[in-house]
LUMVEX-290557 format. One record per atom (N, C-alpha, C): residue number from 0; residue in three letters; atom name; y, z, x. Coordinates in Angstrom, 1 decimal, padded with zeros to 4 digits. Atoms other than C-alpha are relative to their C-alpha. Layout:
REM LUMVEX-290557
 resi resn name     c2     c3     c1
  NUM  ALA   CA      Y      Z      X
...
This chain:
REM LUMVEX-290557
 resi resn name     c2     c3     c1
    0  MET    N  000.7 -000.9 -000.9
    0  MET   CA -067.7  049.1  236.1
    0  MET    C -001.4 -000.7  000.3
    1  VAL    N  001.3  000.6 -000.5
    1  VAL   CA -071.0  048.4  237.9
    1  VAL    C -001.0  000.3 -001.1
    2  ALA    N  001.1 -000.1  001.0
    2  ALA   CA -074.0  047.9  235.6
    2  ALA    C -000.7  001.3  000.3
    3  GLU    N  000.6 -001.3 -000.2
    3  GLU   CA -075.5  051.3  235.0
    3  GLU    C -001.5 -000.1  000.4
    4  ASP    N  001.4  000.2 -000.3
    4  ASP   CA -079.0  049.8  235.4
    4  ASP    C -000.3  000.3  001.5
    5  VAL    N  000.2 -000.1 -001.5
    5  VAL   CA -078.5  049.8  239.2
    5  VAL    C -000.2  001.5  000.4
    6  LEU    N  000.0 -001.5 -000.3
    6  LEU   CA -078.0  053.6  239.3
    6  LEU    C -001.2  000.6 -000.7
    7  ARG    N  001.2 -000.5  000.6
    7  ARG   CA -081.1  054.1  237.1
    7  ARG    C -001.3 -000.3  000.8
    8  ASP    N  001.1  000.4 -000.8
    8  ASP   CA -083.4  052.5  239.6
    8  ASP    C -000.4  001.1  000.9
    9  PRO    N  000.4 -001.2 -000.8
    9  PRO   CA -085.5  055.3  241.3
    9  PRO    C  000.2 -000.2  001.5
   10  GLN    N -000.2  000.2 -001.4
   10  GLN   CA -085.3  053.6  244.7
   10  GLN    C  001.5  000.1  000.4
   11  VAL    N -001.5 -000.1 -000.3
   11  VAL   CA -081.5  053.3  244.5
   11  VAL    C  000.4  001.4  000.0
   12  ARG    N -000.4 -001.4  000.1
   12  ARG   CA -081.2  056.9  243.4
   12  ARG    C -000.5  000.8  001.2
   13  GLU    N  000.5 -000.6 -001.2
   13  GLU   CA -083.4  058.0  246.3
   13  GLU    C  000.8 -000.3  001.2
   14  TRP    N -000.8  000.4 -001.1
   14  TRP   CA -081.4  056.0  248.7
   14  TRP    C  001.4  000.7  000.0
   15  LEU    N -001.4 -000.6  000.1
   15  LEU   CA -078.1  057.4  247.4
   15  LEU    C -000.1  001.6  000.2
   16  ASP    N  000.2 -001.4 -000.3
   16  ASP   CA -079.6  061.0  247.7
   16  ASP    C  001.0  000.8 -000.8
   17  GLY    N -000.9 -000.8  000.9
   17  GLY   CA -077.5  062.3  244.7
   17  GLY    C  001.5 -000.3  000.1
   18  VAL    N -001.4  000.4 -000.1
   18  VAL   CA -074.2  060.7  245.8
   18  VAL    C  000.3 -001.2 -000.9
   19  GLU    N -000.5  001.1  000.8
   19  GLU   CA -072.4  058.5  243.4
   19  GLU    C  001.1 -000.7  000.7
   20  PRO    N -000.9  000.7 -000.8
   20  PRO   CA -070.7  055.8  245.4
   20  PRO    C  001.3 -000.4 -000.8
   21  ALA    N -001.3  000.3  000.6
   21  ALA   CA -067.0  055.1  244.7
   21  ALA    C  000.0 -001.4 -000.6
   22  TRP    N  000.0  001.4  000.6
   22  TRP   CA -067.8  051.4  244.1
   22  TRP    C -000.5 -000.1 -001.4
   23  THR    N  000.5  000.0  001.4
   23  THR   CA -069.5  052.3  240.9
   23  THR    C  001.1  000.2 -001.0
   24  LEU    N -001.1 -000.2  000.8
   24  LEU   CA -066.1  053.2  239.5
   24  LEU    C  001.0 -001.2 -000.1
   25  LEU    N -000.8  001.2  000.0
   25  LEU   CA -064.6  049.8  240.2
   25  LEU    C -000.1 -000.8 -001.3
   26  THR    N  000.1  001.0  001.1
   26  THR   CA -063.7  047.4  237.4
   26  THR    C  000.0 -001.3  000.7
   27  PHE    N  000.0  001.3 -000.6
   27  PHE   CA -064.0  043.7  238.0
   27  PHE    C  001.4 -000.3  000.6
   28  GLU    N -001.4  000.3 -000.6
   28  GLU   CA -060.2  043.4  238.5
   28  GLU    C  000.3  000.8  001.2
   29  SER    N -000.2 -000.8 -001.2
   29  SER   CA -060.1  046.3  241.0
   29  SER    C -000.8 -000.5  001.2
   30  LEU    N  000.9  000.6 -001.0
   30  LEU   CA -063.0  044.7  242.9
   30  LEU    C  000.7 -001.2  000.6
   31  ARG    N -000.7  001.2 -000.4
   31  ARG   CA -061.2  041.4  243.0
   31  ARG    C  001.3  000.3  000.9
   32  ALA    N -001.2 -000.4 -000.8
   32  ALA   CA -058.0  043.2  244.3
   32  ALA    C -000.4  000.4  001.4
   33  LEU    N  000.4 -000.5 -001.3
   33  LEU   CA -059.9  044.9  247.1
   33  LEU    C -000.5 -001.2  000.9
   34  ARG    N  000.5  001.1 -000.8
   34  ARG   CA -061.3  041.5  248.2
   34  ARG    C  001.2 -000.8  000.6
   35  GLN    N -001.1  000.8 -000.4
   35  GLN   CA -057.8  040.1  248.7
   35  GLN    C  000.6  000.6  001.3
   36  GLU    N -000.6 -000.4 -001.3
   36  GLU   CA -056.2  040.2  252.2
   36  GLU    C  001.2  000.8 -000.3
   37  PRO    N -001.2 -000.9  000.2
   37  PRO   CA -053.7  043.0  252.4
   37  PRO    C  001.3 -000.8  000.5
   38  SER    N -001.3  000.6 -000.3
   38  SER   CA -050.1  041.8  252.4
   38  SER    C  001.1  000.8 -000.7
   39  ALA    N -001.1 -000.7  000.7
   39  ALA   CA -046.7  042.9  251.1
   39  ALA    C -000.2 -000.1 -001.5
   40  ALA    N  000.2  000.2  001.4
   40  ALA   CA -047.7  041.5  247.7
   40  ALA    C -001.4  000.6 -000.4
   41  GLN    N  001.3 -000.5  000.3
   41  GLN   CA -051.4  042.5  247.8
   41  GLN    C -000.2  001.4  000.6
   42  THR    N -000.1 -001.3 -000.5
   42  THR   CA -051.3  046.3  248.2
   42  THR    C -001.2  000.9 -000.4
   43  ALA    N  001.2 -000.8  000.4
   43  ALA   CA -054.8  047.4  246.9
   43  ALA    C -000.5  000.7  001.2
   44  ILE    N  000.4 -000.6 -001.3
   44  ILE   CA -055.6  048.1  250.6
   44  ILE    C  001.2  000.1  000.9
   45  ARG    N -001.1 -000.2 -001.0
   45  ARG   CA -053.0  049.5  253.0
   45  ARG    C -000.6  000.5  001.2
   46  ILE    N  000.5 -000.4 -001.3
   46  ILE   CA -053.8  049.8  256.6
   46  ILE    C  001.0  000.7  000.8
   47  ALA    N -001.0 -000.8 -000.8
   47  ALA   CA -052.0  052.5  258.6
   47  ALA    C  000.2 -000.7  001.4
   48  ASN    N -000.3  000.6 -001.3
   48  ASN   CA -050.3  051.0  261.7
   48  ASN    C  000.8  000.9  000.9
   49  ASP    N -000.8 -001.0 -000.8
   49  ASP   CA -048.8  054.2  263.1
   49  ASP    C -000.9  001.2  000.4
   50  LEU    N  001.0 -001.1 -000.3
   50  LEU   CA -051.9  056.1  264.3
   50  LEU    C  000.4  000.6  001.4
   51  SER    N -000.2 -000.7 -001.3
   51  SER   CA -051.8  058.7  267.1
   51  SER    C -001.0 -000.6  001.0
   52  ILE    N  000.9  000.4 -001.1
   52  ILE   CA -053.4  058.0  270.5
   52  ILE    C -001.4  000.7 -000.3
   53  ASP    N  001.3 -000.7  000.3
   53  ASP   CA -056.2  060.6  269.5
   53  ASP    C -000.7 -000.8 -001.1
   54  GLU    N  000.7  000.8  001.1
   54  GLU   CA -056.9  058.6  266.3
   54  GLU    C -000.5 -001.3  000.5
   55  ILE    N  000.4  001.3 -000.5
   55  ILE   CA -057.0  055.3  268.2
   55  ILE    C -001.3  000.2  000.9
   56  VAL    N  001.1 -000.1 -000.9
   56  VAL   CA -059.4  056.6  270.9
   56  VAL    C -001.2  000.6 -000.7
   57  GLY    N  001.2 -000.4  000.9
   57  GLY   CA -061.6  058.1  268.1
   57  GLY    C -000.7 -001.2 -000.6
   58  SER    N  000.7  001.2  000.5
   58  SER   CA -062.5  054.6  267.1
   58  SER    C -000.6 -000.8  001.2
   59  PRO    N  000.7  000.8 -001.1
   59  PRO   CA -065.1  052.9  269.4
   59  PRO    C  000.6 -001.4  000.1
   60  VAL    N -000.5  001.3 -000.1
   60  VAL   CA -063.7  049.5  268.6
   60  VAL    C  001.4  000.0  000.7
   61  ALA    N -001.4 -000.1 -000.6
   61  ALA   CA -060.1  050.4  269.4
   61  ALA    C -000.1  000.5  001.5
   62  ARG    N  000.1 -000.5 -001.4
   62  ARG   CA -061.0  052.5  272.5
   62  ARG    C -000.6 -001.0  001.0
   63  ASN    N  000.6  001.0 -000.9
   63  ASN   CA -063.2  049.8  274.0
   63  ASN    C  000.8 -001.3  000.1
   64  THR    N -000.9  001.1 -000.1
   64  THR   CA -060.7  047.1  273.2
   64  THR    C  001.1  000.4  001.1
   65  LEU    N -001.0 -000.4 -001.0
   65  LEU   CA -058.2  049.1  275.3
   65  LEU    C -000.6  000.0  001.4
   66  VAL    N  000.7  000.1 -001.3
   66  VAL   CA -060.8  049.4  278.1
   66  VAL    C -000.1 -001.5  000.5
   67  LEU    N  000.1  001.4 -000.3
   67  LEU   CA -061.3  045.6  278.0
   67  LEU    C  001.4 -000.5  000.4
   68  LEU    N -001.4  000.4 -000.3
   68  LEU   CA -057.5  045.0  278.0
   68  LEU    C  000.4  000.5  001.3
   69  ARG    N -000.4 -000.6 -001.3
   69  ARG   CA -056.9  047.3  280.9
   69  ARG    C -000.7 -000.8  001.2
   70  GLN    N  000.7  000.7 -001.0
   70  GLN   CA -059.6  045.5  282.9
   70  GLN    C  000.5 -001.4  000.2
   71  ALA    N -000.5  001.3 -000.1
   71  ALA   CA -058.2  042.1  282.1
   71  ALA    C  001.4  000.0  000.7
   72  ILE    N -001.3 -000.1 -000.6
   72  ILE   CA -054.7  043.2  283.1
   72  ILE    C -000.1  000.4  001.5
   73  GLU    N  000.2 -000.4 -001.4
   73  GLU   CA -055.8  044.9  286.3
   73  GLU    C -000.5 -001.1  000.9
   74  ARG    N  000.6  001.1 -000.8
   74  ARG   CA -057.6  041.8  287.4
   74  ARG    C  000.7 -001.3 -000.2
   75  SER    N -000.7  001.2  000.4
   75  SER   CA -055.1  039.3  286.1
   75  SER    C -000.9 -001.0 -000.7
   76  GLY    N  000.9  000.8  000.8
   76  GLY   CA -057.6  038.0  283.7
   76  GLY    C -001.5  000.2  000.4
   77  LEU    N  001.4 -000.2 -000.2
   77  LEU   CA -061.4  038.0  283.4
   77  LEU    C -000.7 -001.4  000.0
   78  PRO    N  000.6  001.3 -000.1
   78  PRO   CA -063.5  035.0  284.4
   78  PRO    C -001.0 -000.3 -001.2
   79  LEU    N  000.9  000.4  001.1
   79  LEU   CA -065.3  033.1  281.6
   79  LEU    C -001.0 -001.0  000.5
   80  THR    N  001.0  001.1 -000.2
   80  THR   CA -068.4  030.9  281.6
   80  THR    C  000.4 -001.3 -000.6
   81  ALA    N -000.3  001.3  000.6
   81  ALA   CA -068.4  027.3  280.6
   81  ALA    C -000.1  000.1 -001.6
   82  THR    N  000.1 -000.2  001.4
   82  THR   CA -069.4  028.5  277.1
   82  THR    C  001.1  000.9 -000.6
   83  GLY    N -001.1 -000.8  000.5
   83  GLY   CA -066.4  030.7  276.8
   83  GLY    C -000.2  001.5  000.0
   84  ASN    N  000.3 -001.5  000.0
   84  ASN   CA -068.1  034.1  277.3
   84  ASN    C  000.4  000.6  001.4
   85  LEU    N -000.3 -000.6 -001.3
   85  LEU   CA -067.3  036.6  280.0
   85  LEU    C -001.1 -000.2  001.0
   86  SER    N  001.0  000.3 -001.1
   86  SER   CA -069.1  036.0  283.3
   86  SER    C -001.0  001.2  000.0
   87  ARG    N  001.1 -001.0 -000.1
   87  ARG   CA -072.3  038.0  284.0
   87  ARG    C  000.5  001.2  000.9
   88  ALA    N -000.5 -001.0 -000.9
   88  ALA   CA -070.5  039.9  286.8
   88  ALA    C  000.9  001.0 -000.8
   89  VAL    N -000.9 -000.8  000.9
   89  VAL   CA -067.8  041.1  284.3
   89  VAL    C -000.8  000.8 -001.0
   90  VAL    N  000.8 -000.7  001.0
   90  VAL   CA -070.4  042.0  281.7
   90  VAL    C -000.7  001.1  000.7
   91  ALA    N  000.7 -001.0 -000.7
   91  ALA   CA -072.4  044.0  284.3
   91  ALA    C  001.0  001.2  000.2
   92  GLU    N -001.0 -001.1 -000.2
   92  GLU   CA -069.2  046.0  285.1
   92  GLU    C  000.4  000.6 -001.3
   93  MET    N -000.4 -000.6  001.3
   93  MET   CA -068.2  046.4  281.4
   93  MET    C -001.1  000.9 -000.5
   94  CYS    N  001.1 -000.8  000.5
   94  CYS   CA -071.7  047.8  280.7
   94  CYS    C  000.2  001.5  000.5
   95  LYS    N -000.2 -001.4 -000.6
   95  LYS   CA -070.7  050.8  282.9
   95  LYS    C  001.2  000.7 -000.7
   96  LEU    N -001.2 -000.5  000.6
   96  LEU   CA -067.3  051.2  281.1
   96  LEU    C  000.0  000.2 -001.5
   97  ILE    N  000.0 -000.1  001.4
   97  ILE   CA -068.0  050.7  277.5
   97  ILE    C -001.0  001.0 -000.6
   98  GLU    N  000.8 -001.0  000.7
   98  GLU   CA -069.3  053.6  275.4
   98  GLU    C  000.0 -000.3 -001.5
   99  TRP    N  000.1  000.3  001.4
   99  TRP   CA -070.6  053.0  271.9
   99  TRP    C -001.0  001.0 -000.6
  100  PRO    N  000.9 -001.0  000.6
  100  PRO   CA -072.1  055.7  269.6
  100  PRO    C -001.3 -000.6 -000.4
  101  ASP    N  001.4  000.4  000.4
  101  ASP   CA -075.8  055.4  269.1
  101  ASP    C -000.4 -001.3  000.5
  102  TYR    N  000.4  001.3 -000.6
  102  TYR   CA -076.0  052.3  271.3
  102  TYR    C -000.7  000.3  001.3
  103  ASP    N  000.8 -000.3 -001.2
  103  ASP   CA -078.8  052.6  273.9
  103  ASP    C -000.1 -001.3  000.8
  104  GLN    N  000.0  001.2 -000.8
  104  GLN   CA -078.1  050.0  276.5
  104  GLN    C -001.4 -000.3  000.6
  105  ALA    N  001.3  000.2 -000.7
  105  ALA   CA -081.5  050.5  278.3
  105  ALA    C -000.9 -000.6 -001.0
  106  ASP    N  000.9  000.6  001.0
  106  ASP   CA -083.3  049.8  275.0
  106  ASP    C  000.4 -001.4 -000.4
  107  ALA    N -000.5  001.3  000.4
  107  ALA   CA -081.1  046.9  274.1
  107  ALA    C -000.3 -001.1  001.0
  108  PHE    N  000.1  001.0 -001.1
  108  PHE   CA -081.5  045.2  277.5
  108  PHE    C -001.4  000.0  000.6
  109  ARG    N  001.3 -000.1 -000.7
  109  ARG   CA -085.2  046.0  278.2
  109  ARG    C -000.7 -001.4  000.1
  110  PHE    N  000.7  001.3 -000.1
  110  PHE   CA -086.3  042.3  277.6
  110  PHE    C  000.9 -001.0  000.7
  111  ASN    N -001.0  000.9 -000.6
  111  ASN   CA -083.3  040.8  279.5
  111  ASN    C  000.0  000.2  001.5
  112  LYS    N -000.1 -000.2 -001.4
  112  LYS   CA -083.4  040.1  283.2
  112  LYS    C  001.5  000.0  000.4
  113  VAL    N -001.4  000.1 -000.2
  113  VAL   CA -079.7  039.2  283.1
  113  VAL    C  000.7  000.2 -001.3
  114  ILE    N -000.7 -000.3  001.3
  114  ILE   CA -077.1  040.3  280.5
  114  ILE    C  001.2 -000.9 -000.1
  115  ASN    N -001.2  000.9  000.4
  115  ASN   CA -074.8  037.7  279.0
  115  ASN    C  000.8  000.8 -001.0
  116  GLU    N -000.9 -000.7  000.9
  116  GLU   CA -071.9  038.8  276.9
  116  GLU    C -000.6  000.1 -001.4
  117  PRO    N  000.6 -000.2  001.4
  117  PRO   CA -073.6  038.0  273.5
  117  PRO    C -001.2  001.0  000.0
  118  ASP    N  001.1 -001.0  000.0
  118  ASP   CA -076.5  040.3  274.6
  118  ASP    C  000.5  001.4 -000.1
  119  PHE    N -000.6 -001.3  000.1
  119  PHE   CA -074.1  043.2  274.8
  119  PHE    C  001.0  000.0 -001.1
  120  LEU    N -000.8  000.2  001.2
  120  LEU   CA -072.9  043.3  271.3
  120  LEU    C  001.3  000.8 -000.1
  121  PRO    N -001.3 -000.7  000.0
  121  PRO   CA -070.3  046.1  271.6
  121  PRO    C  001.1 -000.7  000.8
  122  LEU    N -001.0  000.7 -000.7
  122  LEU   CA -068.5  044.1  274.3
  122  LEU    C  000.3 -001.3 -000.6
  123  HIS    N -000.3  001.3  000.7
  123  HIS   CA -068.9  040.8  272.5
  123  HIS    C  000.9  000.1 -001.2
  124  ILE    N -000.9 -000.2  001.2
  124  ILE   CA -067.4  042.1  269.3
  124  ILE    C  001.4  000.3  000.4
  125  VAL    N -001.3 -000.4 -000.4
  125  VAL   CA -064.5  043.7  271.1
  125  VAL    C  000.7 -001.2  000.6
  126  ARG    N -000.7  001.2 -000.6
  126  ARG   CA -063.8  040.6  273.2
  126  ARG    C  000.4 -001.0 -001.1
  127  GLN    N -000.3  000.9  001.1
  127  GLN   CA -063.9  038.4  270.1
  127  GLN    C  001.2  000.4 -000.8
  128  LEU    N -001.1 -000.5  000.7
  128  LEU   CA -061.5  040.6  268.3
  128  LEU    C  001.3  000.0  000.8
  129  ALA    N -001.2  000.0 -000.8
  129  ALA   CA -059.1  041.0  271.2
  129  ALA    C  000.5 -001.4  000.2
  130  GLN    N -000.4  001.4 -000.2
  130  GLN   CA -059.1  037.2  271.8
  130  GLN    C  000.6 -000.5 -001.3
  131  ALA    N -000.6  000.5  001.2
  131  ALA   CA -058.5  036.5  268.1
  131  ALA    C  001.4  000.6 -000.3
  132  ALA    N -001.3 -000.7  000.2
  132  ALA   CA -055.6  039.0  268.1
  132  ALA    C  001.0 -000.4  001.0
  133  ALA    N -000.9  000.4 -001.1
  133  ALA   CA -054.2  037.5  271.2
  133  ALA    C  000.7  001.2  000.6
  134  LEU    N -000.6 -001.2 -000.5
  134  LEU   CA -053.7  041.0  272.5
  134  LEU    C  000.3 -000.2  001.5
  135  GLY    N -000.4  000.1 -001.4
  135  GLY   CA -051.9  041.4  275.8
  135  GLY    C  000.5  001.3  000.5
  136  LYS    N -000.4 -001.2 -000.7
  136  LYS   CA -050.3  043.9  278.1
  136  LYS    C  000.9  000.9 -000.8
  137  SER    N -000.9 -000.9  000.9
  137  SER   CA -047.7  045.1  275.5
  137  SER    C -000.8  000.9 -000.9
  138  MET    N  000.8 -000.8  000.8
  138  MET   CA -050.6  046.5  273.5
  138  MET    C -000.4  001.3  000.6
  139  LEU    N  000.4 -001.2 -000.7
  139  LEU   CA -051.2  049.1  276.2
  139  LEU    C  001.2  001.1 -000.1
  140  SER    N -001.1 -001.0  000.1
  140  SER   CA -047.8  050.8  275.5
  140  SER    C -000.3  000.9 -001.2
  141  GLU    N  000.3 -000.9  001.1
  141  GLU   CA -048.0  053.9  273.4
  141  GLU    C  000.6 -000.4 -001.3
  142  ALA    N -000.6  000.4  001.2
  142  ALA   CA -045.6  052.5  270.9
  142  ALA    C -000.8 -001.1 -000.7
  143  ARG    N  000.8  001.0  000.7
  143  ARG   CA -047.9  049.5  270.2
  143  ARG    C -001.4  000.4 -000.3
  144  GLN    N  001.4 -000.4  000.2
  144  GLN   CA -051.2  051.3  270.4
  144  GLN    C -000.3  000.5 -001.4
  145  GLY    N  000.1 -000.5  001.4
  145  GLY   CA -050.6  052.9  267.0
  145  GLY    C -000.4 -001.0 -001.0
  146  SER    N  000.4  001.1  000.9
  146  SER   CA -051.1  049.5  265.4
  146  SER    C -001.2 -000.7  000.3
  147  LEU    N  001.2  000.7 -000.5
  147  LEU   CA -054.2  048.5  267.3
  147  LEU    C -001.1 -000.1 -001.0
  148  LEU    N  001.1  000.0  000.9
  148  LEU   CA -056.7  049.6  264.8
  148  LEU    C  000.2 -000.8 -001.3
  149  ALA    N -000.4  000.8  001.2
  149  ALA   CA -054.8  048.0  261.9
  149  ALA    C -000.2 -001.5  000.3
  150  ILE    N  000.2  001.4 -000.4
  150  ILE   CA -054.8  044.7  263.8
  150  ILE    C -001.4 -000.4  000.0
  151  LEU    N  001.5  000.3 -000.1
  151  LEU   CA -058.5  044.8  264.6
  151  LEU    C -000.7  000.0 -001.3
  152  PHE    N  000.6 -000.1  001.3
  152  PHE   CA -059.5  045.9  261.1
  152  PHE    C  000.3 -001.2 -000.8
  153  HIS    N -000.5  001.1  000.8
  153  HIS   CA -057.4  043.2  259.5
  153  HIS    C -000.7 -001.3  000.4
  154  LEU    N  000.7  001.2 -000.6
  154  LEU   CA -058.9  040.5  261.8
  154  LEU    C -001.5  000.0 -000.4
  155  ALA    N  001.5 -000.1  000.2
  155  ALA   CA -062.5  041.7  261.4
  155  ALA    C -000.3 -000.3 -001.5
  156  PHE    N  000.4  000.2  001.4
  156  PHE   CA -062.5  041.7  257.6
  156  PHE    C  000.7 -001.1 -000.7
  157  TRP    N -000.6  001.1  000.8
  157  TRP   CA -060.2  038.8  256.7
  157  TRP    C  000.2 -001.2  000.8
  158  HIS    N -000.3  001.2 -000.8
  158  HIS   CA -060.1  036.4  259.6
  158  HIS    C -001.2 -000.4  000.9
  159  ILE    N  001.2  000.3 -000.8
  159  ILE   CA -063.4  036.5  261.5
  159  ILE    C -001.2  000.0 -000.8
  160  ASP    N  001.2  000.1  000.7
  160  ASP   CA -066.7  035.4  260.2
  160  ASP    C -001.0  000.9  000.6
  161  LEU    N  000.8 -001.0 -000.6
  161  LEU   CA -068.8  038.5  260.8
  161  LEU    C -001.5 -000.5  000.1
  162  GLY    N  001.4  000.6  000.0
  162  GLY   CA -072.0  036.4  260.1
  162  GLY    C -000.3 -000.6  001.4
  163  TYR    N  000.1  000.6 -001.4
  163  TYR   CA -071.4  034.9  263.6
  163  TYR    C -000.8  001.0  000.9
  164  PHE    N  000.7 -001.0 -000.9
  164  PHE   CA -072.6  038.2  265.2
  164  PHE    C -001.5  000.2 -000.4
  165  GLY    N  001.4  000.1  000.3
  165  GLY   CA -075.9  037.8  263.4
  165  GLY    C -000.7 -001.2  000.5
  166  ARG    N  000.5  001.3 -000.7
  166  ARG   CA -076.3  034.6  265.4
  166  ARG    C -000.6 -001.0 -001.0
  167  GLY    N  000.3  001.0  001.0
  167  GLY   CA -076.5  032.6  262.2
  167  GLY    C -001.2  000.4 -000.9
  168  LEU    N  001.2 -000.4  000.8
  168  LEU   CA -079.5  034.5  260.7
  168  LEU    C  000.4  000.6 -001.3
  169  LEU    N -000.4 -000.6  001.2
  169  LEU   CA -077.5  036.2  258.0
  169  LEU    C  001.0 -000.8 -000.9
  170  GLY    N -000.9  000.8  000.8
  170  GLY   CA -075.3  033.4  256.7
  170  GLY    C  001.4  000.4  000.3
  171  SER    N -001.4 -000.2 -000.2
  171  SER   CA -071.5  033.5  256.4
  171  SER    C  000.5  001.2 -000.7
  172  TRP    N -000.6 -001.2  000.5
  172  TRP   CA -069.4  036.6  255.8
  172  TRP    C  001.2 -000.4 -000.9
  173  ARG    N -001.2  000.4  000.7
  173  ARG   CA -066.5  034.6  254.4
  173  ARG    C -000.2 -000.1 -001.5
  174  SER    N  000.1  000.1  001.5
  174  SER   CA -065.7  034.7  250.7
  174  SER    C  000.7 -001.3 -000.4
């Protein structure tokens, strides 16, 4: 279990506001099991792959991935820059389509004359995940959409270095 000293620290207790986090109940072995990539043999974490459409659209990542996929399919692809990001014209259009909770575009873009894909983090994350998953037209079928969140979750936590999105300032996320 987690060292009890951590929970005795007044700043930690104030931050937790009376809630005892589940991670305090983990043993070293259970923590190690949770860090392993889910598979048929590693079942400490199981990711549902049969979600309803309502559950899928309830996730900003999944919902906006579907928006991006629909745009890519309707246009027979989306143009990329020489650096591999979406073109500024596409980013400008996606800014109108992508909705993200508590993300204020006006505030995020107030210092930018033009918006590049990495400047619009919700789009950038979604595009990176969709590209890593090699998602295509078949993902838009209702039968396949139920597995979208599982695919994105799995990629985000076991195959993509999330430190990349901190533009190198936070180090690597990989274990």
